[in-house]
C-alpha positions in Angstrom: -17.6 21.2 17.4 -17.9 22.0 13.7 -14.8 20.1 12.5 -15.0 17.7 9.7 -12.7 14.7 8.9 -11.0 15.5 5.5 -8.7 12.4 5.3 -6.8 9.6 6.8 -3.0 9.4 7.7 -1.5 6.0 7.1 1.8 5.7 9.1 2.9 2.1 8.7 1.3 -1.0 7.2 2.3 -4.6 7.7 1.9 -6.1 4.3 3.1 -8.9 2.2 2.4 -10.8 -1.0 2.1 -14.6 -0.9 2.9 -16.7 -3.9 1.0 -19.9 -4.7 4.0 -22.0 -3.5 3.9 -20.3 -0.1 6.9 -17.9 -0.6 6.2 -14.5 0.9 7.4 -11.0 -0.3 7.6 -8.4 2.5 6.7 -4.7 2.1 7.4 -1.5 4.0 6.0 1.9 3.2 6.5 5.6 3.6 3.7 7.3 5.6 0.9 8.7 3.3 -2.4 10.5 3.4 -5.7 9.6 1.9 -8.2 12.5 1.4 -11.9 12.2 0.9 -13.1 13.2 -2.5 -16.6 14.3 -3.7 -17.8 10.6 -4.0 -16.8 9.9 -0.4 -13.8 7.7 -1.3 -10.5 8.2 0.4 -7.8 8.6 -2.3 -4.1 9.3 -2.4 -0.6 8.2 -3.5 1.8 5.8 -1.7 5.4 4.5 -1.9 6.1 0.9 -0.9 9.4 -1.0 -0.8 10.2 -4.7 -1.2 12.3 -5.7 1.9 13.0 -9.4 1.5 10.9 -12.4 2.1 11.0 -16.2 2.2 12.1 -18.7 -0.4 13.0 -17.1 -3.7 12.2 -13.7 -2.3 14.7 -13.9 0.6 16.9 -11.1 -0.9 14.1 -9.2 -2.8 14.6 -5.4 -3.4 12.7 -2.8 -5.3 9.8 -0.5 -4.9 6.5 0.7 -6.3 4.4 3.8 -6.2 0.6 3.6 -6.3 -2.6 5.4 -6.4 -4.9 4.2 -3.6 -8.7 4.3 -3.5 -10.7 3.2 -0.5 -14.5 3.3 -0.5 -14.6 2.7 3.3 -17.0 -0.2 2.6 -14.4 -2.9 2.4 -13.1 -2.3 -1.2 -9.5 -1.1 -1.4 -7.9 -0.6 -4.9 -4.3 0.2 -5.7 -2.9 1.0 -9.1 0.8 0.3 -8.9 4.0 0.9 -11.0 7.4 -0.2 -10.0 10.1 -2.9 -10.1 11.2 -6.0 -8.2 14.5 -7.8 -8.2 15.0 -11.2 -6.5 
């Protein structure tokens, strides 16, 4: 039909970080878009929020912004900046 996919819309991700001792740090995100660049990678910016967890992260708060790059071959890179309070 002549249309081309130019990007991906990420609505909601279920994500967490797991510490070596088993404690988990939970995340939520704002919806974001990844657009394909000339190398074929999907890239974009995202906002994530720390929303509690287990163990020492039970009351965790904070956020980070990041630049996302996905080569659609299984490699997903995020360059992040932010803060965490627990």
